[in-house]
N, C-alpha and C positions, 0 to 999 in steps of 0.2 A: 504494500500500500504506500503510495507516494503522499506524504503529508508534511506540512509545516505547522507545528503546534505553536500558537502564539499565546504566551503566558504574560499577562499584564498585571499580575498580583503585586509586583514590586514597583509599579508605576505610581500607585497611590502611596502616600498622600501628596506627592509632588504635583500630580495631575489626577484629579479624582475620576472615578468611574463615570460620573455624570458629565465631566468635561470631555472625556473621550467619547462617550455616547453622544454628546452634543454635536460632534463632528461626523456622526455616522451617516446622516442624510446627505451631507456635502460629499462624503466619500462615495456614497452610493451614486449620487448624481454624476460625480466625476468619472466613475467607472462606466456608467452608461454612455457618457460623452466619448469615451475612448472607443466604444463599440459602434456608436452611430455616426462617428466622424465629425462631431461638432466641437471637439476639444481644441484648445490652442495647439498649433503645430500639426493640424490634421493631415498634412501631406506626408507625415512620417509615422503612420500608424500600422504599417504592414506587419510589424512584429506581433500585434495583438492576436491575430488569427494564424500566424505563421505555423505553429505546431500542427494545425489541421491541414495545412496546404502542402506540406512536404510529402511528396509521393514516394512510393517504394522504388519507382524508377530513378528518382533523383538520388535517393540513398544508395542505390546500387551503382549509379554512375560515380558518385563520390568515393565509394569503397573500391570500385574498380580502378579509379585513378590513383587512389592511395596505394593500392597494391602494385600498380604499374610503376609509379615513381619511386617506390620503395625497393623495387627489385634490384638486388645486388648493391644496395646503397647503405653506407654506414650512418650517414648523418643527413638530415634535411634541414636546411636553414629556412625558417619562416620569417619573412620580412614584412613588418607592419608596425604601426604605432597606435596608441590608444586602444579603441575597441577592436582594431585589426590584429591585436596580439593578446590583449589581457584576458579575453574570454577563453580562448583556446589554452593559454598557459595556465589559467586557474584550474581548468578541468584536468589537464594533463598532470599538473603537480599534485592535485588532490588524489589522483588514482594511481600514480607511479610509486614504485619503491623509492624510499627516501635516499638510499645510498647506491642503488643500481637503477637509474631512471629508465634504462632500456635494456632489453635482452638482446645481446649481440647475435646477429644471424637470424633473428625472428622479426624484429621491428627496428627501424632506424632510430637513432637518437635525434629527437626534435629539439632544435635550439633556435634562438630568436635573435634577430638583428633589426636595425632600423628604428628601434624605440628610443635611441639616444644618439648623440653625435660624439661619443667618446672615441678618440683616436686609438688609445691603448686597447679599448674593448674590441674594436673592429680589427686591429692588427693581430691581437691574440686569437680572435675568431679565425682569421685566415691561416694563422699558424696551426690551429687545431685541425682544420679540415685539409691541410696541405697533403697529409699522408693517408687521408681517408677518401672513400668514394662518396661524393656529395651530390645533392640535388637541392632545388630551391622552390619555395612557394612564395610569390610576391603578391602582396595584398595592398591595393590602393585604388580608390575610385578614380582619382585624377591621374596618378602617376607622377605628379609634380610636388608632392609634399616632401619637404627638404630631407628629413631624417631617413625615411625609407628609400627615397630616390638615391641618396648617396650610397646607402648600404647595397642597393640593388646594382649600382654601377660596379661596386667592388666584387660582389659575388658573381654577377654575370660575367665579368672579365675573367675571373678565376675559372669558372666552369668552361667558358669558351676556349681559353688558352690550354686547359688541361685535357679536354675531351674533343675539341673541335666544334664548329658551329652546328653541324648536322646532329651530333649526339647531344649537344646542349639543348636542342629543341625538346628532346625527350626528358631532359632533366629539369626543365623549368615549367612551372604551372603558374598562370596569372589569374588572380581573382580581382575583377575590376568592373567598370561600367559596361553596360551592354553594347553601347554604340559610340561613345565619345571618350576623349581624354588621351593623354600621351601613352599610358600603359596599354590601352585598348589598341591604339595605332601600332605600337611596337609588337604586341602579341599577334595581331593580324599579319604584320609584315614578316615576322619570324616563324609563324606557324605554331605558337605555343598552344597547348591545351588550356582552355579558359573556363572559368565559372563566373557567373554574374552576381554582383552585389545589387540587390533590389533597390530601385530608386526610392521606395517608400520605407526603407529600413535604415535608420542612422547607425553609425559605426558602433556605438556603445550598446545597441540593442541587436547586434548582428551575430551573436554566438551560434544561433540555430540556423544560420545561412552557411553556405560553403566557407565563409570567412573563418568560422570556428570549427565546422564539422570536418573539413578536409584535414587540417593539422591533427585534430583529435583522432581521426581514423588512421592517419599515418602512424601515430604513436601506438596504435593497436587496440584502441578502445571502441566499444560498441555504440556507434552513433545512433543506431535505430532505437536502442534503449534510452539514450539521452532524449531523443525526440518524444518517445512514448511518455517519459517522465514529465516533460513539459506539457504534453497534451493532457495528462491526468491533472496536473496543477491548473491548467487553463479552465478545466471544468469546475474546479473548486473556487475559482476566482471570478466567475461570471457575475455580472450585475444581478442576475436573477437569484443568486444564492444570498440568503439572509445575512445581514451584517455579522451576527453572532457566530456564523459558520464560515465566514469569508475571510481567510487569513490576510489577504492583501489589503482589504479595506480596514481591517482591525489595526494592522501595523501602520498603515498610512495615517489613520486617525490618531493613534497613540503618539507617534513621533511629532505630529503637528500640534497636538495638545501640549506636549512638553515644550515645544518651540514657543508656543504662545505664553508659557509660564516662565520664559526667560532662559531656557536651556538652549544654548546656541551651537553646541558641538555634540554630534552623535559619534560615539566610538564603537565600531563593530569589533567585538572581541571573541576569541575562540580559545579553546583549550586543546586544540588539535593542530600540530604544526603543519599538517598537510593543507590546511585552509589559509595559509598565509597569502597566496596569490588570489584567492577568492576575495579576501579583504581589499586587495589592490584593484580588482575588477569593480567591486562594489563602490570604492571611493570614486572611480571615474564615472560610473553610472549616475550616482547621486550628485557628485560635485558639478559635473557638466550640465546636469538636468535642472538643478534647482538654484545654483548660485548666480542669480540674476537680479537686476533692479535693486541692488543692495539688500537682497533677501536671502534666506536659505540657511539651513543647518550646514556647518562645516563638517564634512565626513572625515573621520580619522579611523585608524584601525590599529589593533594591538594583538600580539600573540601571547597568551598567558599559558603557563605561569611565568614564562621568560620575562615579559615586559612588566610583570609585577615587581621585578627587581630593578626596574629603571623608571617607568612611568607610575608605578604603584603608589609612591609617596604623594605625587601630585594629585592623582585620582582620589586618594583617600582624604587629603587635607588641603588641596589647593583651592583656587577660586571655584565657586559652585556654578559653573557655566555649562556643565556637560551631563549627558546621560549615556548609559551603555546599552548596547544591544548584544546580548550573548547569543552566539550561534553555537548550539550544543548538539553533539552527535551522540545518540543514545547507545549504539552498539559499535564496538571496534571489530576489525576483521582478523585480528591475531590475539593469542592468549599468552600472557607472560606474568609470572608470579614474582613477588619480592622474595628473595632467598633468605633463609635463616642464617645467622652468623653466630658461631659459638662464643666469640668474645664480646659481641654486642657493644663495641666501643662507641658506635654512633647512636646507641640507644634506640634503634629502629626495629628491634625484634617484635615489637607490638604490631608491626605491619607484615611480619613474615607470613608467607603463603597467601597473602592477599593479592588480587589482581592489580597490576599497575594502573589500569583504567579506573578501578574503584578508588584508589588514592587520588587520581586526577579529578574524578568527579566530586570528591569531598573538598578538594581545593577549590573547585568551581563554586560549589554551594557556599563554602566559607567566604569566598571573595564577594559573592553577591550580597551576603548578609553584612559583611564588613563595610562594603561601599555604600549600601543603603543606610547603615548607621552613620556613615560619614556625609550623608546628604546627596548621594548619587542614585537617581532612579535607574531601574533596569527593566528592559524588555527582554524576554527570553524566547528564542526561536529554536524549537527542537526538530531535528530530522533523525530518521531512523539509523542510517549508516552512510558511509561514503561509497557510492557506486554510481554507475551511469544513470540509473533510473531516478535516484534521489537528487542527484546534481542537476539533471534536466528540470526537475520540478522546482528546485531552489532557484535556478536561473530565471524561470518564468515568474515565480513568486516575486522576486526582487524587481524584475522589470515591470510587472503589473502594479505593484505597490508604488514604484517610482512614478509611473504615469499618473496614478491617482493622486499621489502626494503633491506633485507639481501643479496639478489643477487646483487642489485645495489652496496652495500657496498663491495661486493666480499668476503663474509665470508660464511661459512656453517651455515645456520640459524637453523639447526635441530639437532645439537649436543650440548654438554655442558661439555667439558673436564675440564674446570676450577673448576667445582663443586666438583670434586674428591679430590682436594688438602686438604680441611679442614677435609674430612673424613679420609684420610690416617694419618694425624697428630693426630686426635682424637683417632683412633684405636691404634696408637703407644703409646699415653699417657695413654690409658686405659689398656695397656699390652695385647692387643688381640694376641692370638697365631700367631706367624709368624712376629710380628711387634716389638719384644723385643729390637733388636739392634737399630732400628730407634727411639724407645722410649728413650733409653739412650742418644742418640745424641740430641734429642729435650730437654730433661731435662737439659743437659749441657748448652744449649743455654738459657734456662730460668734462 
């Protein structure tokens, strides 16, 4: 059963049940607007019904391409930035072995590039693939976004020089616009296998398109199950489902109720290190969607208990501006007991023969109580375990709640105008043609 249980018992008294319930009608109305196409940003609502529209033929095509590009390949470099890499990386990291992220000879190692402009990073990446058989998936709607475009130049040159242009065509797959843009033009000219980024699905909502599904399939995970999990969650989050049974509406209402009471930061926390990149994906989803018009919660993420030894002091006793959303996993996939020690110098024999996960869960419950006593509200989201089915459901849950929450906040959750500011300044400082005068002005300011 794919389910996200929303526990709001630790939200009160910071925001009362009545205050959360007071937003239920607005949450319901916002949910309906996402389905009838009357919400803000209605041109980008393709993700709402996407789980129902992915056909078995499309899944088969993606799996076949994953198998083809992976054949006799050690490493696949996935090039993209923002939603073009975070969704896939979050799922792959959550499902992979923490210390052996790929099984050599069975599935290639999926690594990422183009999400930064680090010279050392990309030089070391080229060193890493120099002695390996490599392929590439490049993801960009336009093909001109600076970070992935630079990375693609590097990786494309490497593949063409090592294998020749004819073989390079088999080793490069492009995920891009259907008919326009630099990458589409290049893919058509070179004869790359391509997949389309739907016009009505923004990057941060694109995990369930080929943008996310192809890299996840290459890493060896079951994308059909991922889609099935999303479909099951979509049923639970429909506007026809009552508020008290609708997890996306409940979460959206609760976080806005806390925002209205002066909580300006939401910290998504987990007690499972495999969820680190899920927090990174969530930060982009909510930060880009809601941070507009001088409004919106600041999304932060933390890995507990690790970050309890760095951020824990501030969370417990710092300024009371935040609340936590605990992402809890009910069941683990492995069994490991605390061993008994005859000397007991660390005084931990009281834990002997207990599951590590039991200790971890008691740390989680103790943290929730301690932070509540310190004035930090907590929303708790429970999922059953980490697998493709539950992660597909979790992805859709957060996407749906984000769309609802943005409407409650009365912003357009599907654009990101503020992202362009740094790009314009960067182009001016780099003397991009057409930006010369602005470059002079910026240098005067520096």
